[in-house]
MMTF fields as JSON, N, C-alpha, C and O atoms, coordinates in Angstrom:
{
  "mmtfVersion": "1.0.0",
  "mmtfProducer": "UNKNOWN",
  "numBonds": 339,
  "numAtoms": 340,
  "numGroups": 85,
  "numChains": 1,
  "numModels": 1,
  "chainsPerModel": [1],
  "groupsPerChain": [85],
  "chainIdList": ["A"],
  "bondAtomList": [4, 2, 8, 6, 12, 10, 16, 14, 20, 18, 24, 22, 28, 26, 32, 30, 36, 34, 40, 38, 44, 42, 48, 46, 52, 50, 56, 54, 60, 58, 64, 62, 68, 66, 72, 70, 76, 74, 80, 78, 84, 82, 88, 86, 92, 90, 96, 94, 100, 98, 104, 102, 108, 106, 112, 110, 116, 114, 120, 118, 124, 122, 128, 126, 132, 130, 136, 134, 140, 138, 144, 142, 148, 146, 152, 150, 156, 154, 160, 158, 164, 162, 168, 166, 172, 170, 176, 174, 180, 178, 184, 182, 188, 186, 192, 190, 196, 194, 200, 198, 204, 202, 208, 206, 212, 210, 216, 214, 220, 218, 224, 222, 228, 226, 232, 230, 236, 234, 240, 238, 244, 242, 248, 246, 252, 250, 256, 254, 260, 258, 264, 262, 268, 266, 272, 270, 276, 274, 280, 278, 284, 282, 288, 286, 292, 290, 296, 294, 300, 298, 304, 302, 308, 306, 312, 310, 316, 314, 320, 318, 324, 322, 328, 326, 332, 330, 336, 334],
  "bondOrderList": [1, 1, 1, 1, 1, 1, 1, 1, 1, 1, 1, 1, 1, 1, 1, 1, 1, 1, 1, 1, 1, 1, 1, 1, 1, 1, 1, 1, 1, 1, 1, 1, 1, 1, 1, 1, 1, 1, 1, 1, 1, 1, 1, 1, 1, 1, 1, 1, 1, 1, 1, 1, 1, 1, 1, 1, 1, 1, 1, 1, 1, 1, 1, 1, 1, 1, 1, 1, 1, 1, 1, 1, 1, 1, 1, 1, 1, 1, 1, 1, 1, 1, 1, 1],
  "groupList": [{"groupName": "MET", "atomNameList": ["N", "CA", "C", "O"], "elementList": ["N", "C", "C", "O"], "formalChargeList": [0, 0, 0, 0], "bondAtomList": [1, 0, 2, 1, 3, 2], "bondOrderList": [1, 1, 2], "singleLetterCode": "M", "chemCompType": "L-PEPTIDE LINKING"}, {"groupName": "ALA", "atomNameList": ["N", "CA", "C", "O"], "elementList": ["N", "C", "C", "O"], "formalChargeList": [0, 0, 0, 0], "bondAtomList": [1, 0, 2, 1, 3, 2], "bondOrderList": [1, 1, 2], "singleLetterCode": "A", "chemCompType": "L-PEPTIDE LINKING"}, {"groupName": "ARG", "atomNameList": ["N", "CA", "C", "O"], "elementList": ["N", "C", "C", "O"], "formalChargeList": [0, 0, 0, 0], "bondAtomList": [1, 0, 2, 1, 3, 2], "bondOrderList": [1, 1, 2], "singleLetterCode": "R", "chemCompType": "L-PEPTIDE LINKING"}, {"groupName": "GLU", "atomNameList": ["N", "CA", "C", "O"], "elementList": ["N", "C", "C", "O"], "formalChargeList": [0, 0, 0, 0], "bondAtomList": [1, 0, 2, 1, 3, 2], "bondOrderList": [1, 1, 2], "singleLetterCode": "E", "chemCompType": "L-PEPTIDE LINKING"}, {"groupName": "THR", "atomNameList": ["N", "CA", "C", "O"], "elementList": ["N", "C", "C", "O"], "formalChargeList": [0, 0, 0, 0], "bondAtomList": [1, 0, 2, 1, 3, 2], "bondOrderList": [1, 1, 2], "singleLetterCode": "T", "chemCompType": "L-PEPTIDE LINKING"}, {"groupName": "ILE", "atomNameList": ["N", "CA", "C", "O"], "elementList": ["N", "C", "C", "O"], "formalChargeList": [0, 0, 0, 0], "bondAtomList": [1, 0, 2, 1, 3, 2], "bondOrderList": [1, 1, 2], "singleLetterCode": "I", "chemCompType": "L-PEPTIDE LINKING"}, {"groupName": "GLN", "atomNameList": ["N", "CA", "C", "O"], "elementList": ["N", "C", "C", "O"], "formalChargeList": [0, 0, 0, 0], "bondAtomList": [1, 0, 2, 1, 3, 2], "bondOrderList": [1, 1, 2], "singleLetterCode": "Q", "chemCompType": "L-PEPTIDE LINKING"}, {"groupName": "GLY", "atomNameList": ["N", "CA", "C", "O"], "elementList": ["N", "C", "C", "O"], "formalChargeList": [0, 0, 0, 0], "bondAtomList": [1, 0, 2, 1, 3, 2], "bondOrderList": [1, 1, 2], "singleLetterCode": "G", "chemCompType": "PEPTIDE LINKING"}, {"groupName": "PHE", "atomNameList": ["N", "CA", "C", "O"], "elementList": ["N", "C", "C", "O"], "formalChargeList": [0, 0, 0, 0], "bondAtomList": [1, 0, 2, 1, 3, 2], "bondOrderList": [1, 1, 2], "singleLetterCode": "F", "chemCompType": "L-PEPTIDE LINKING"}, {"groupName": "VAL", "atomNameList": ["N", "CA", "C", "O"], "elementList": ["N", "C", "C", "O"], "formalChargeList": [0, 0, 0, 0], "bondAtomList": [1, 0, 2, 1, 3, 2], "bondOrderList": [1, 1, 2], "singleLetterCode": "V", "chemCompType": "L-PEPTIDE LINKING"}, {"groupName": "PRO", "atomNameList": ["N", "CA", "C", "O"], "elementList": ["N", "C", "C", "O"], "formalChargeList": [0, 0, 0, 0], "bondAtomList": [1, 0, 2, 1, 3, 2], "bondOrderList": [1, 1, 2], "singleLetterCode": "P", "chemCompType": "L-PEPTIDE LINKING"}, {"groupName": "HIS", "atomNameList": ["N", "CA", "C", "O"], "elementList": ["N", "C", "C", "O"], "formalChargeList": [0, 0, 0, 0], "bondAtomList": [1, 0, 2, 1, 3, 2], "bondOrderList": [1, 1, 2], "singleLetterCode": "H", "chemCompType": "L-PEPTIDE LINKING"}, {"groupName": "LYS", "atomNameList": ["N", "CA", "C", "O"], "elementList": ["N", "C", "C", "O"], "formalChargeList": [0, 0, 0, 0], "bondAtomList": [1, 0, 2, 1, 3, 2], "bondOrderList": [1, 1, 2], "singleLetterCode": "K", "chemCompType": "L-PEPTIDE LINKING"}, {"groupName": "SER", "atomNameList": ["N", "CA", "C", "O"], "elementList": ["N", "C", "C", "O"], "formalChargeList": [0, 0, 0, 0], "bondAtomList": [1, 0, 2, 1, 3, 2], "bondOrderList": [1, 1, 2], "singleLetterCode": "S", "chemCompType": "L-PEPTIDE LINKING"}, {"groupName": "LEU", "atomNameList": ["N", "CA", "C", "O"], "elementList": ["N", "C", "C", "O"], "formalChargeList": [0, 0, 0, 0], "bondAtomList": [1, 0, 2, 1, 3, 2], "bondOrderList": [1, 1, 2], "singleLetterCode": "L", "chemCompType": "L-PEPTIDE LINKING"}, {"groupName": "TYR", "atomNameList": ["N", "CA", "C", "O"], "elementList": ["N", "C", "C", "O"], "formalChargeList": [0, 0, 0, 0], "bondAtomList": [1, 0, 2, 1, 3, 2], "bondOrderList": [1, 1, 2], "singleLetterCode": "Y", "chemCompType": "L-PEPTIDE LINKING"}, {"groupName": "ASN", "atomNameList": ["N", "CA", "C", "O"], "elementList": ["N", "C", "C", "O"], "formalChargeList": [0, 0, 0, 0], "bondAtomList": [1, 0, 2, 1, 3, 2], "bondOrderList": [1, 1, 2], "singleLetterCode": "N", "chemCompType": "L-PEPTIDE LINKING"}, {"groupName": "ASP", "atomNameList": ["N", "CA", "C", "O"], "elementList": ["N", "C", "C", "O"], "formalChargeList": [0, 0, 0, 0], "bondAtomList": [1, 0, 2, 1, 3, 2], "bondOrderList": [1, 1, 2], "singleLetterCode": "D", "chemCompType": "L-PEPTIDE LINKING"}],
  "groupTypeList": [0, 1, 2, 3, 4, 5, 6, 3, 7, 8, 3, 9, 8, 1, 4, 3, 4, 7, 2, 10, 8, 7, 1, 9, 2, 11, 5, 10, 10, 7, 12, 13, 3, 8, 9, 14, 15, 9, 3, 16, 13, 7, 3, 15, 4, 5, 10, 14, 16, 1, 9, 1, 1, 9, 11, 7, 6, 12, 9, 9, 14, 17, 0, 12, 12, 14, 7, 12, 12, 14, 2, 6, 1, 5, 2, 11, 1, 11, 17, 13, 3, 17, 10, 7, 5],
  "groupIdList": [1, 2, 3, 4, 5, 6, 7, 8, 9, 10, 11, 12, 13, 14, 15, 16, 17, 18, 19, 20, 21, 22, 23, 24, 25, 26, 27, 28, 29, 30, 31, 32, 33, 34, 35, 36, 37, 38, 39, 40, 41, 42, 43, 44, 45, 46, 47, 48, 49, 50, 51, 52, 53, 54, 55, 56, 57, 58, 59, 60, 61, 62, 63, 64, 65, 66, 67, 68, 69, 70, 71, 72, 73, 74, 75, 76, 77, 78, 79, 80, 81, 82, 83, 84, 85],
  "secStructList": [7, 7, 7, 7, 7, 7, 7, 1, 1, 7, 3, 3, 3, 1, 1, 6, 6, 1, 7, 7, 7, 3, 3, 3, 3, 3, 7, 7, 6, 6, 7, 1, 3, 3, 3, 3, 3, 3, 6, 6, 6, 5, 7, 7, 3, 3, 3, 6, 6, 1, 7, 1, 3, 3, 3, 6, 6, 3, 3, 3, 7, 7, 4, 4, 4, 1, 7, 1, 1, 2, 2, 2, 2, 2, 6, 1, 6, 6, 6, 6, 7, 7, 6, 6, 7],
  "xCoordList": [12.684, 11.616, 11.494, 10.718, 12.347, 12.701, 11.376, 10.352, 11.388, 10.874, 10.553, 11.278, 9.528, 8.516, 8.811, 9.285, 8.668, 8.909, 8.14, 7.644, 7.585, 7.069, 6.949, 7.879, 5.519, 5.32, 4.264, 3.804, 3.785, 2.87, 2.28, 2.627, 0.69, -0.712, -0.803, -1.416, 0.032, -0.024, -0.831, -0.721, -1.597, -2.577, -1.855, -0.87, -2.356, -1.601, -2.295, -3.523, -1.66, -2.427, -2.195, -1.17, -2.888, -2.09, -2.084, -1.091, -3.098, -2.621, -2.448, -2.817, -2.116, -2.458, -4.183, -4.799, -4.546, -5.94, -7.297, -8.527, -6.463, -7.345, -7.63, -7.0, -8.537, -8.762, -7.808, -6.692, -7.762, -7.064, -7.251, -8.244, -6.413, -6.468, -5.939, -5.794, -5.677, -4.765, -3.899, -3.812, -2.961, -2.303, -0.542, -0.365, 0.237, 1.839, 0.94, 0.313, 1.27, 0.933, 2.645, 2.818, 3.585, 5.16, 6.329, 6.714, 6.777, 8.266, 9.416, 10.251, 9.791, 11.298, 12.31, 12.961, 12.513, 14.527, 15.526, 15.58, 16.432, 16.909, 16.832, 17.827, 15.691, 15.144, 14.621, 13.941, 14.84, 14.386, 12.826, 12.097, 12.624, 10.835, 9.873, 10.238, 8.977, 6.858, 6.37, 5.864, 5.755, 4.502, 2.786, 2.25, 2.236, 1.281, -0.542, -0.67, -1.275, -2.323, -3.539, -4.129, -3.652, -4.402, -6.037, -6.098, -6.983, -8.711, -9.259, -9.831, -8.982, -10.242, -8.741, -8.872, -7.447, -6.438, -5.8, -5.759, -4.957, -4.571, -3.088, -2.942, -2.028, -0.647, 0.283, 0.221, 1.409, 2.307, 3.318, 3.102, 4.425, 6.149, 6.22, 6.003, 6.494, 6.402, 8.288, 8.857, 8.826, 10.155, 9.757, 8.716, 10.929, 10.814, 11.05, 10.658, 11.798, 11.797, 10.382, 10.297, 9.003, 8.298, 7.089, 6.235, 7.497, 7.317, 6.827, 6.706, 6.519, 6.627, 6.583, 7.624, 5.483, 5.698, 5.345, 4.837, 5.869, 5.218, 5.043, 5.991, 3.414, 3.45, 2.333, 1.937, 1.995, 0.715, 0.47, -0.149, 1.02, 1.094, -0.045, -1.019, 0.589, -0.17, 1.18, 1.782, 1.662, 1.873, 1.536, 0.317, 2.129, 2.486, 2.68, 3.013, 2.44, 2.684, 3.121, 2.415, 4.281, 4.445, 3.843, 4.532, 2.254, 2.304, 3.12, 3.289, 3.316, 4.407, 5.466, 5.713, 5.938, 6.914, 6.498, 7.223, 4.853, 4.248, 4.36, 4.723, 3.751, 3.374, 2.0, 1.645, 1.687, 0.313, -0.581, -1.763, -0.335, -0.756, -1.649, -2.669, -0.639, -0.938, -1.946, -2.834, -1.46, -2.299, -3.73, -4.67, -3.536, -5.156, -5.715, -6.918, -5.458, -6.033, -6.073, -7.119, -5.132, -5.711, -6.941, -7.653, -7.136, -8.038, -9.662, -10.809, -9.095, -10.391, -10.666, -11.791, -9.137, -10.02, -10.82, -10.956, -12.219, -12.723, -14.688, -15.793, -14.019, -15.222, -16.207, -16.793, -16.413, -17.055, -17.814, -18.84, -17.463, -18.584, -19.695, -20.353, -20.393, -21.478, -21.826, -22.052, -21.99, -21.733, -23.506, -23.412, -24.02, -25.448, -25.016, -25.85, -23.632, -22.654, -22.545, -21.766],
  "yCoordList": [-4.992, -3.932, -2.838, -2.973, -1.802, -1.398, -0.894, -0.645, -0.677, -1.127, 0.863, 1.78, 0.855, 2.678, 3.067, 2.165, 4.381, 4.966, 5.232, 6.333, 4.427, 4.7, 6.833, 7.564, 7.305, 8.278, 8.233, 7.133, 9.308, 9.609, 10.382, 11.043, 9.808, 9.366, 8.191, 8.132, 7.493, 5.844, 5.215, 5.321, 4.606, 3.342, 2.626, 2.236, 2.261, 0.698, -0.558, -0.53, -1.788, -3.332, -3.902, -3.655, -5.577, -6.852, -7.307, -8.033, -7.329, -8.04, -7.736, -6.563, -8.066, -7.325, -6.903, -5.837, -8.288, -8.329, -7.438, -7.397, -6.966, -6.948, -5.562, -4.777, -4.792, -3.455, -2.425, -2.879, -1.567, -0.429, -0.432, -0.286, -0.57, -0.541, 0.808, 0.726, 1.825, 2.585, 3.017, 2.412, 4.851, 4.952, 5.441, 4.945, 6.291, 6.341, 8.215, 9.092, 8.083, 9.606, 9.821, 10.494, 9.695, 9.758, 9.342, 8.213, 9.812, 9.267, 9.788, 9.947, 10.032, 10.356, 10.541, 9.593, 11.541, 11.551, 10.875, 11.128, 9.756, 9.328, 8.239, 7.703, 7.752, 6.492, 4.78, 4.596, 4.289, 2.768, 2.889, 1.899, 3.484, 3.34, 4.601, 5.71, 4.279, 5.128, 5.314, 4.231, 6.537, 6.291, 5.698, 6.699, 4.993, 4.756, 4.496, 3.876, 4.905, 5.442, 4.384, 4.28, 3.754, 2.997, 3.242, 3.798, 3.116, 3.211, 2.687, 1.607, 3.746, 3.242, 2.936, 2.544, 3.089, 2.644, 3.476, 3.552, 4.53, 5.571, 4.859, 3.874, 6.362, 5.589, 4.851, 4.715, 4.28, 3.002, 3.119, 3.85, 2.85, 2.977, 1.537, 0.513, 1.62, 0.315, 0.592, 1.488, -0.308, -0.747, -1.025, -1.636, -0.39, -0.406, -2.266, -2.807, -2.603, -4.328, -5.149, -6.278, -4.318, -5.368, -4.167, -3.406, -4.431, -3.448, -4.549, -3.863, -5.596, -7.324, -5.729, -5.13, -4.849, -4.449, -2.803, -2.4, -1.911, -0.8, -0.243, -0.029, -0.046, -0.367, 0.539, 0.825, 0.882, 1.866, 2.698, 2.592, 3.25, 4.424, 3.32, 3.615, 2.207, 1.417, 0.302, -0.337, 0.077, -0.32, -1.262, -1.226, -2.631, -4.181, -5.054, -6.092, -4.718, -5.388, -6.731, -7.556, -7.288, -8.255, -9.299, -9.914, -9.183, -9.467, -10.198, -10.001, -11.105, -11.92, -11.012, -11.054, -10.207, -8.362, -7.631, -7.054, -7.957, -6.415, -7.815, -8.991, -6.71, -7.228, -7.903, -8.437, -7.968, -8.218, -7.307, -7.5, -6.658, -5.052, -4.613, -4.186, -5.0, -3.693, -4.867, -4.587, -6.317, -7.18, -7.573, -8.266, -6.896, -6.916, -5.3, -5.369, -4.462, -3.277, -3.587, -4.236, -3.71, -4.491, -4.399, -3.554, -6.434, -6.535, -5.922, -6.34, -4.766, -4.106, -3.131, -2.751, -2.505, -1.707, -1.254, -0.626, -1.145, -1.26, -1.618, -1.555, -2.01, -2.599, -1.038, -1.255, -0.196, 1.249, 1.529, 2.202, 1.127, 0.478, 0.55, -0.448, 1.537, 0.496, 0.115, 0.877, -1.789, -2.466, -1.738, -1.792, -1.517, -0.799, 0.092, 0.329, 0.479, 1.86, 0.863, 0.682],
  "zCoordList": [-18.474, -17.755, -16.519, -15.573, -16.691, -15.898, -15.035, -15.671, -12.973, -12.578, -12.612, -12.996, -12.18, -12.148, -10.929, -10.238, -10.273, -8.955, -8.405, -8.643, -7.374, -6.146, -6.089, -5.75, -6.538, -5.889, -4.984, -4.675, -4.487, -3.584, -4.664, -5.642, -3.733, -4.295, -5.699, -6.765, -5.078, -5.991, -5.398, -4.176, -5.737, -5.051, -4.787, -5.414, -3.518, -2.415, -2.802, -2.72, -3.257, -3.301, -2.894, -2.259, -2.687, -1.255, -2.406, -2.459, -4.295, -4.952, -6.321, -6.37, -7.455, -8.853, -8.969, -8.979, -9.046, -9.774, -8.316, -8.35, -7.412, -6.45, -6.002, -6.71, -4.842, -4.654, -4.387, -4.641, -4.099, -3.492, -1.657, -0.943, -1.481, -0.032, 0.631, 1.851, 0.149, 0.544, -0.746, -1.815, -0.166, -1.659, -0.366, 0.747, -0.935, -1.103, -0.385, -0.98, 0.773, 1.58, 1.659, 0.642, 2.084, 1.992, 1.483, 1.784, 0.99, 0.723, 1.495, 0.605, 2.243, 3.201, 2.396, 1.957, 2.164, 0.874, 2.029, 3.232, 1.093, 1.506, 2.096, 2.585, 2.149, 3.127, 2.578, 1.568, 2.983, 2.139, 2.452, 2.517, 2.538, 3.034, 2.645, 2.255, 2.788, 2.252, 2.895, 3.194, 3.988, 4.756, 4.137, 3.663, 4.06, 3.191, 4.086, 5.142, 3.6, 4.732, 4.274, 3.198, 5.337, 4.811, 5.082, 6.179, 4.707, 4.913, 6.003, 6.15, 6.932, 8.282, 9.138, 10.298, 8.643, 9.474, 10.231, 11.459, 8.858, 9.82, 8.682, 7.958, 9.214, 8.281, 9.203, 10.424, 8.086, 8.149, 7.658, 6.691, 7.681, 7.275, 6.749, 7.397, 5.709, 4.475, 4.418, 3.793, 5.133, 4.342, 2.821, 2.581, 1.374, 0.433, -0.433, -1.467, 0.612, 0.368, 0.409, -0.076, 1.186, 0.869, -0.15, 0.307, -1.685, -2.51, -3.463, -4.478, -3.773, -5.288, -5.853, -5.583, -6.655, -8.297, -7.859, -6.812, -9.221, -8.666, -10.3, -11.056, -10.677, -12.563, -11.89, -10.76, -13.452, -13.371, -11.969, -10.91, -12.393, -10.713, -9.512, -8.819, -9.714, -8.918, -8.26, -9.123, -6.617, -5.951, -5.68, -5.508, -5.448, -4.605, -4.259, -4.831, -2.793, -1.855, -1.657, -2.238, -0.867, -0.629, 0.825, 1.638, 0.733, 1.791, 3.723, 4.927, 2.495, 3.962, 4.961, 6.167, 3.879, 4.398, 5.952, 6.763, 5.98, 6.251, 7.908, 7.912, 9.295, 10.455, 10.723, 9.673, 11.06, 11.703, 11.964, 11.679, 12.299, 12.555, 10.909, 10.367, 10.799, 9.182, 8.281, 7.476, 8.734, 7.392, 8.184, 7.794, 9.379, 9.471, 9.596, 9.851, 9.545, 8.765, 8.041, 8.011, 6.279, 5.359, 4.981, 4.438, 5.764, 5.228, 5.904, 5.75, 6.684, 7.085, 6.264, 5.94, 5.744, 4.564, 4.613, 5.663, 3.404, 3.85, 4.289, 3.751, 5.668, 6.418, 6.06, 5.0, 6.367, 6.45, 5.203, 5.302, 4.136, 3.083, 2.69, 2.986, 1.964, 1.744, 0.684, -0.257, 0.617, 0.313, -1.463, -2.69, -1.077, -1.648, -3.174, -4.047, -3.252, -3.92, -4.358, -5.294]
}
């Protein structure tokens, strides 16, 4: 099966069954990376080798290939949400 191409606006996940924590903001032409917006944190540049899967307009990252600061931002992406909603 061919891997779907990452596109701007795709939601980004830490696991296949988890909640999205951000979205693909920009894909620089000619580079092996993309810019990810993480909720409550901002933008991060992600190397394509940190992508575990792409399908159904969904990008799943390999968390072991991400830096500590980004992993922490992902863990706290939903902290400001109202749990009653």
